[in-house]
C-alpha positions as semicolon CSV with decimal commas, in nm:
position;residue;x (nm);y (nm);z (nm)
1;M;0,000;-0,003;-0,007
2;A;0,289;0,232;0,082
3;I;0,435;0,184;-0,267
4;I;0,095;0,264;-0,430
5;V;0,066;0,580;-0,218
6;G;0,423;0,678;-0,323
7;D;0,336;0,632;-0,695
8;V;0,015;0,838;-0,652
9;V;0,219;1,120;-0,476
10;Y;0,474;1,102;-0,770
11;A;0,196;1,114;-1,028
12;L;0,070;1,436;-0,853
13;R;0,412;1,584;-0,868
14;V;0,436;1,509;-1,247
15;M;0,093;1,677;-1,305
16;R;0,207;1,979;-1,103
17;R;0,532;2,005;-1,296
18;R;0,355;1,975;-1,628
19;K;0,057;2,205;-1,558
20;G;-0,030;2,285;-1,928
21;F;-0,035;1,926;-2,038
22;S;-0,234;1,809;-1,733
23;F;-0,486;2,086;-1,774
24;A;-0,548;2,000;-2,148
25;V;-0,599;1,620;-2,056
26;L;-0,835;1,719;-1,763
27;L;-1,025;1,959;-1,978
28;S;-1,072;1,717;-2,267
29;T;-1,175;1,435;-2,032
30;A;-1,406;1,656;-1,830
31;L;-1,590;1,788;-2,143
32;G;-1,637;1,432;-2,277
33;V;-1,755;1,284;-1,953
34;G;-1,964;1,598;-1,868
35;A;-2,149;1,579;-2,208
36;T;-2,210;1,201;-2,179
37;A;-2,341;1,231;-1,824
38;S;-2,560;1,526;-1,901
39;I;-2,731;1,347;-2,196
40;F;-2,760;1,028;-1,996
41;S;-2,924;1,209;-1,705
42;L;-3,208;1,324;-1,938
43;I;-3,254;0,972;-2,090
44;D;-3,254;0,840;-1,733
45;A;-3,523;1,098;-1,631
46;F;-3,748;1,002;-1,927
47;L;-3,711;0,629;-1,946
48;L;-3,488;0,458;-1,703
49;R;-3,519;0,605;-1,347
50;P;-3,708;0,375;-1,106
51;L;-3,978;0,502;-0,881
52;P;-3,863;0,683;-0,561
53;V;-3,992;0,406;-0,339
54;P;-3,824;0,133;-0,122
55;D;-3,727;-0,193;-0,305
56;T;-3,832;-0,030;-0,626
57;S;-3,730;-0,332;-0,845
58;R;-4,027;-0,519;-0,692
59;V;-4,271;-0,264;-0,802
60;V;-4,431;-0,338;-1,153
61;R;-4,680;-0,181;-1,392
62;L;-5,000;-0,344;-1,498
63;A;-5,156;-0,272;-1,836
64;S;-5,476;-0,374;-2,008
65;L;-5,386;-0,526;-2,341
66;T;-5,573;-0,517;-2,681
67;E;-5,463;-0,540;-3,040
68;A;-5,503;-0,163;-3,073
69;S;-5,346;-0,075;-2,743
70;P;-5,056;-0,264;-2,569
71;V;-5,046;-0,036;-2,271
72;G;-5,411;0,039;-2,176
73;R;-5,544;0,137;-1,839
74;F;-5,797;-0,031;-1,613
75;S;-6,142;0,058;-1,471
76;Y;-6,202;0,046;-1,097
77;A;-6,422;-0,262;-1,135
78;E;-6,143;-0,445;-1,316
79;I;-5,906;-0,348;-1,044
80;D;-6,130;-0,496;-0,776
81;D;-6,129;-0,821;-0,975
82;I;-5,745;-0,823;-1,003
83;G;-5,713;-0,762;-0,628
84;N;-5,952;-1,053;-0,554
85;Q;-5,818;-1,310;-0,806
86;A;-5,447;-1,239;-0,866
87;Q;-5,204;-1,448;-0,657
88;S;-4,876;-1,273;-0,744
89;F;-4,914;-0,939;-0,576
90;A;-4,872;-0,815;-0,220
91;G;-5,075;-0,504;-0,301
92;L;-5,211;-0,278;-0,569
93;A;-5,164;0,102;-0,593
94;T;-5,400;0,282;-0,826
95;S;-5,343;0,638;-0,950
96;K;-5,568;0,879;-1,153
97;N;-5,452;1,236;-1,221
98;A;-5,722;1,497;-1,137
99;I;-5,767;1,872;-1,140
100;F;-5,883;2,023;-0,805
101;G;-6,003;2,373;-0,717
102;F;-5,779;2,430;-0,408
103;A;-5,823;2,688;-0,135
104;R;-5,660;2,693;0,212
105;E;-5,967;2,830;0,383
106;R;-6,329;2,939;0,329
107;G;-6,349;3,269;0,131
108;E;-6,017;3,237;-0,036
109;Q;-6,009;3,232;-0,418
110;A;-5,983;2,875;-0,538
111;R;-5,671;2,792;-0,758
112;V;-5,629;2,508;-1,002
113;T;-5,411;2,234;-0,852
114;I;-5,301;1,894;-0,984
115;G;-5,341;1,591;-0,756
116;V;-5,397;1,221;-0,774
117;L;-5,695;1,003;-0,680
118;V;-5,554;0,695;-0,523
119;N;-5,669;0,390;-0,339
120;G;-5,621;0,316;0,034
121;E;-5,341;0,074;-0,045
122;F;-5,141;0,324;-0,243
123;F;-4,881;0,428;0,015
124;S;-4,859;0,086;0,186
125;T;-4,808;-0,089;-0,151
126;L;-4,544;0,146;-0,261
127;G;-4,374;0,143;0,083
128;V;-4,389;0,514;0,125
129;A;-4,409;0,631;0,491
130;P;-4,542;0,978;0,556
131;A;-4,306;1,259;0,684
132;L;-4,589;1,377;0,913
133;G;-4,918;1,222;1,023
134;R;-5,045;0,903;0,858
135;A;-5,100;0,767;0,512
136;L;-5,427;0,689;0,345
137;T;-5,569;0,343;0,444
138;A;-5,829;0,105;0,309
139;D;-6,064;0,239;0,583
140;D;-6,058;0,578;0,399
141;D;-6,175;0,404;0,082
142;R;-6,489;0,275;0,277
143;R;-6,589;0,626;0,388
144;A;-6,706;0,764;0,059
145;G;-6,829;1,114;0,133
146;E;-6,794;1,070;0,505
147;R;-6,526;1,280;0,670
148;P;-6,314;1,354;0,349
149;V;-5,944;1,338;0,407
150;V;-5,625;1,419;0,209
151;V;-5,254;1,364;0,216
152;I;-5,047;1,658;0,080
153;S;-4,711;1,651;-0,091
154;H;-4,402;1,771;0,085
155;G;-4,368;2,056;-0,166
156;M;-4,715;2,178;-0,090
157;W;-4,659;2,156;0,281
158;Q;-4,364;2,381;0,245
159;R;-4,505;2,614;-0,012
160;E;-4,860;2,667;0,107
161;F;-4,837;2,596;0,480
162;G;-4,486;2,702;0,573
163;G;-4,386;2,362;0,684
164;R;-4,595;2,386;1,011
165;A;-4,551;2,090;1,238
166;D;-4,916;2,126;1,360
167;L;-5,070;2,079;1,020
168;V;-5,220;1,737;1,069
169;G;-5,583;1,777;1,165
170;Q;-5,614;2,113;0,986
171;T;-5,849;2,154;0,688
172;L;-5,830;2,274;0,331
173;R;-6,093;2,315;0,066
174;L;-6,114;2,118;-0,262
175;N;-6,405;2,197;-0,497
176;A;-6,565;2,393;-0,213
177;S;-6,568;2,082;0,011
178;E;-6,373;2,065;0,335
179;F;-6,100;1,800;0,359
180;T;-5,900;1,709;0,666
181;I;-5,521;1,678;0,619
182;V;-5,412;1,353;0,774
183;G;-5,056;1,330;0,641
184;V;-4,770;1,476;0,454
185;A;-4,577;1,273;0,193
186;P;-4,194;1,257;0,232
187;A;-3,970;1,489;0,026
188;S;-3,833;1,193;-0,155
189;F;-4,169;1,090;-0,304
190;T;-4,254;1,316;-0,581
191;G;-4,515;1,105;-0,752
192;L;-4,531;0,825;-1,011
193;Q;-4,483;1,030;-1,328
194;P;-4,132;1,134;-1,451
195;F;-4,217;1,508;-1,464
196;L;-4,554;1,556;-1,298
197;Q;-4,533;1,638;-0,924
198;P;-4,878;1,615;-0,773
199;A;-4,968;1,837;-0,476
200;L;-5,245;1,619;-0,327
201;Y;-5,339;1,257;-0,274
202;V;-5,712;1,201;-0,228
203;P;-5,904;0,864;-0,185
204;H;-6,061;0,783;-0,513
205;T;-6,399;0,709;-0,346
206;M;-6,411;1,081;-0,255
207;I;-6,400;1,187;-0,627
208;R;-6,735;1,361;-0,614
209;E;-6,641;1,577;-0,309
210;A;-6,286;1,655;-0,448
211;T;-6,363;1,719;-0,816
212;G;-6,738;1,725;-0,859
213;A;-6,735;1,427;-1,088
214;S;-6,988;1,148;-1,056
215;R;-6,911;0,827;-0,865
216;D;-7,044;0,626;-1,151
217;G;-6,689;0,573;-1,287
218;L;-6,606;0,364;-0,975
219;T;-6,838;0,088;-1,091
220;N;-6,850;0,140;-1,471
221;R;-6,635;-0,144;-1,605
222;A;-6,575;0,025;-1,946
223;E;-6,442;0,353;-1,800
224;R;-6,074;0,261;-1,813
225;S;-5,870;0,565;-1,691
226;V;-5,672;0,435;-1,394
227;D;-5,302;0,354;-1,380
228;V;-5,218;0,040;-1,171
229;F;-4,889;-0,037;-0,993
230;A;-4,829;-0,361;-0,802
231;R;-4,571;-0,489;-0,570
232;L;-4,469;-0,850;-0,634
233;K;-4,484;-1,108;-0,352
234;P;-4,151;-1,234;-0,224
235;G;-4,023;-1,507;-0,445
236;V;-4,249;-1,417;-0,736
237;G;-4,087;-1,323;-1,062
238;I;-4,226;-1,101;-1,345
239;E;-4,286;-1,405;-1,577
240;R;-4,503;-1,576;-1,316
241;A;-4,688;-1,254;-1,259
242;R;-4,763;-1,228;-1,632
243;D;-4,902;-1,578;-1,644
244;D;-5,118;-1,492;-1,337
245;M;-5,245;-1,177;-1,495
246;R;-5,332;-1,354;-1,830
247;R;-5,533;-1,604;-1,627
248;V;-5,716;-1,324;-1,438
249;A;-5,787;-1,139;-1,772
250;A;-5,928;-1,462;-1,928
251;E;-6,159;-1,508;-1,630
252;M;-6,278;-1,147;-1,650
253;A;-6,350;-1,202;-2,028
254;R;-6,553;-1,500;-1,945
255;E;-6,750;-1,332;-1,667
256;H;-6,795;-1,000;-1,835
257;S;-6,789;-1,075;-2,205
258;D;-6,944;-0,750;-2,313
259;A;-6,691;-0,517;-2,154
260;N;-6,382;-0,744;-2,153
261;R;-6,406;-0,945;-2,473
262;G;-6,076;-0,946;-2,666
263;R;-5,889;-0,804;-2,361
264;S;-5,587;-0,945;-2,193
265;A;-5,339;-0,804;-1,943
266;M;-4,957;-0,757;-1,917
267;V;-4,704;-0,702;-1,647
268;F;-4,424;-0,455;-1,727
269;S;-4,118;-0,345;-1,547
270;Q;-4,114;0,028;-1,490
271;A;-3,881;0,101;-1,769
272;G;-4,046;-0,149;-1,994
273;F;-4,381;0,024;-1,959
274;R;-4,235;0,363;-2,049
275;I;-4,075;0,216;-2,361
276;A;-4,387;0,033;-2,466
277;E;-4,599;0,344;-2,399
278;A;-4,373;0,571;-2,619
279;P;-4,151;0,363;-2,845
280;D;-4,034;0,685;-3,027
281;N;-3,877;0,798;-2,692
282;L;-3,648;0,498;-2,706
283;T;-3,539;0,569;-3,064
284;L;-3,467;0,937;-2,974
285;S;-3,285;0,827;-2,665
286;W;-3,054;0,599;-2,872
287;L;-2,995;0,890;-3,106
288;F;-2,892;1,117;-2,826
289;F;-2,675;0,836;-2,668
290;G;-2,503;0,788;-2,996
291;V;-2,414;1,168;-3,013
292;A;-2,284;1,136;-2,643
293;A;-2,072;0,833;-2,737
294;L;-1,937;1,021;-3,041
295;V;-1,839;1,320;-2,811
296;L;-1,674;1,088;-2,560
297;S;-1,490;0,899;-2,843
298;I;-1,350;1,239;-2,969
299;A;-1,240;1,322;-2,611
300;C;-1,070;0,988;-2,573
301;I;-0,886;1,027;-2,902
302;N;-0,763;1,384;-2,806
303;V;-0,636;1,251;-2,469
304;A;-0,466;0,960;-2,644
305;N;-0,294;1,202;-2,875
306;L;-0,184;1,428;-2,587
307;L;-0,038;1,129;-2,394
308;L;0,152;0,989;-2,699
309;S;0,300;1,323;-2,762
310;T;0,469;1,303;-2,413
311;A;0,653;0,981;-2,503
312;P;0,966;1,132;-2,653
313;A;1,007;1,383;-2,372
314;R;1,011;1,093;-2,113
315;L;1,252;0,867;-2,278
316;R;1,541;0,999;-2,076
317;E;1,342;0,961;-1,756
318;T;1,256;0,593;-1,842
319;A;1,603;0,510;-1,937
320;V;1,747;0,647;-1,623
321;R;1,500;0,461;-1,399
322;L;1,567;0,129;-1,591
323;A;1,955;0,198;-1,547
324;I;1,928;0,227;-1,168
325;G;1,728;-0,089;-1,128
326;A;1,363;-0,019;-1,188
327;S;1,178;-0,309;-1,334
328;R;0,953;-0,288;-1,632
329;L;0,664;-0,392;-1,412
330;Q;0,727;-0,096;-1,176
331;L;0,733;0,146;-1,472
332;L;0,418;-0,007;-1,605
333;R;0,257;0,038;-1,258
334;Q;0,367;0,399;-1,239
335;F;0,229;0,491;-1,579
336;L;-0,100;0,315;-1,498
337;I;-0,130;0,512;-1,178
338;E;-0,051;0,836;-1,342
339;S;-0,329;0,761;-1,608
340;A;-0,573;0,665;-1,337
341;V;-0,510;0,990;-1,150
342;L;-0,557;1,194;-1,462
343;S;-0,872;1,005;-1,564
344;T;-1,016;1,012;-1,227
345;A;-0,973;1,380;-1,184
346;G;-1,109;1,436;-1,537
347;A;-1,413;1,220;-1,482
348;A;-1,482;1,402;-1,141
349;A;-1,466;1,733;-1,317
350;G;-1,693;1,602;-1,588
351;L;-1,954;1,487;-1,337
352;G;-1,934;1,831;-1,184
353;I;-2,017;1,980;-1,518
354;A;-2,306;1,736;-1,563
355;A;-2,440;1,822;-1,214
356;G;-2,435;2,193;-1,300
357;C;-2,610;2,126;-1,625
358;A;-2,869;1,920;-1,440
359;A;-2,918;2,198;-1,190
360;F;-2,975;2,440;-1,469
361;I;-3,232;2,211;-1,629
362;R;-3,420;2,174;-1,298
363;S;-3,424;2,551;-1,261
364;I;-3,615;2,598;-1,592
365;T;-3,972;2,728;-1,517
366;I;-4,224;2,569;-1,756
367;A;-4,500;2,817;-1,841
368;S;-4,780;2,612;-1,731
369;D;-5,040;2,579;-1,440
370;L;-4,937;2,210;-1,413
371;P;-4,676;2,119;-1,140
372;L;-4,419;2,019;-1,405
373;Q;-4,048;1,994;-1,351
374;L;-3,757;1,854;-1,564
375;D;-3,612;1,658;-1,285
376;A;-3,269;1,575;-1,426
377;H;-2,998;1,499;-1,173
378;V;-2,671;1,312;-1,155
379;D;-2,681;1,010;-0,929
380;A;-2,475;0,697;-0,890
381;R;-2,629;0,529;-1,193
382;V;-2,548;0,825;-1,419
383;A;-2,196;0,822;-1,279
384;V;-2,146;0,460;-1,358
385;C;-2,277;0,494;-1,708
386;A;-2,062;0,796;-1,781
387;R;-1,743;0,680;-1,626
388;S;-1,452;0,683;-1,853
389;R;-1,079;0,609;-1,832
390;P;-0,953;0,732;-2,168
391;A;-0,602;0,779;-2,022
392;V;-0,529;0,419;-1,945
393;R;-0,473;0,265;-2,284
394;P;-0,260;0,541;-2,432
395;R;-0,045;0,545;-2,133
396;L;0,004;0,159;-2,160
397;G;0,114;0,205;-2,510
398;A;0,356;0,487;-2,410
399;A;0,497;0,282;-2,132
400;A;0,570;-0,014;-2,364
401;G;0,736;0,225;-2,604
402;H;0,955;0,362;-2,332
403;S;1,077;0,014;-2,217
404;R;1,155;-0,104;-2,578
405;H;1,356;0,217;-2,648
406;A;1,551;0,184;-2,314
407;R;1,649;-0,182;-2,410
């Protein structure tokens, strides 16, 4: 370990002694990695980023399947059948976007606010624990029109109520109806859509009080407008869940032939559903990723040329070190460490550039009443995708050339 530390210290001294060269390598690497990470962070936000919930790989997306629509939604009546007959899921979470007329108190001018109508198992299925108060429960579903309740988002808690700790039990008004605030969602949970951040979570059985819409949609099997997420039971894989859903869909087609004839069902992974829902986004993502790969390749070529240009200048150093007893393995290790230090520093600078670009994208205000945000950010997965060590191979080649010349 002491030898490695010594080699790293020597590499830092070489970088300090050759500031111009080191800066050129770092800049080229940083621009290549930064461009790649920035583009991938957008692709990640659109298609790949998992839901911000615990054990997210166990959460899947259900879709109603027909020849015309491979990613259709479900009606509430169909969801009840799935909950009663499916054997692969530990719970179902339903979600339906809705527009509310929101006011903090009586007499205040109502404002348009986007929220979500959810079922009582929504938070428990997703594994989301409230930051304050309690989550919605199945008991809230059974109290249609009786004591309306709501869970607000963390952003609304801060924005509209100043983050008050005594908020639970207070009321707000939706569609001129009074709702009791029973909980606040955690800051980490920003909803189930990539860019839509809902302000409110309301039990779907309270749709009439919250939006003024009829409750008929809760029993109409043909009114398919609900997104369904499910958590797989322990030990159940996605293929087994697909077989289970096909069985349930066939049973529904037999029992309700008028509404469900010709319909099946599919279980998707989160990324799989987004790709199936908008295939053009995948094509566009590959195009952007190809551009990022081209930029990174150009950066690697520039770094390789810079490193190879230093080979003649280091012939004397290499010859002297061989003459005083350094082995070729020691020289190779030293050159590798120098390359690793340069590439690591350049990659870190590139990720810093990408993080700055992501922060700028998040700061863009979209001219809309909808709570939309381009939530691009650089996380561990983006860093792993964008990692690059363009300096390693050129330095290996230079080291081999030094050794051969010294001989």
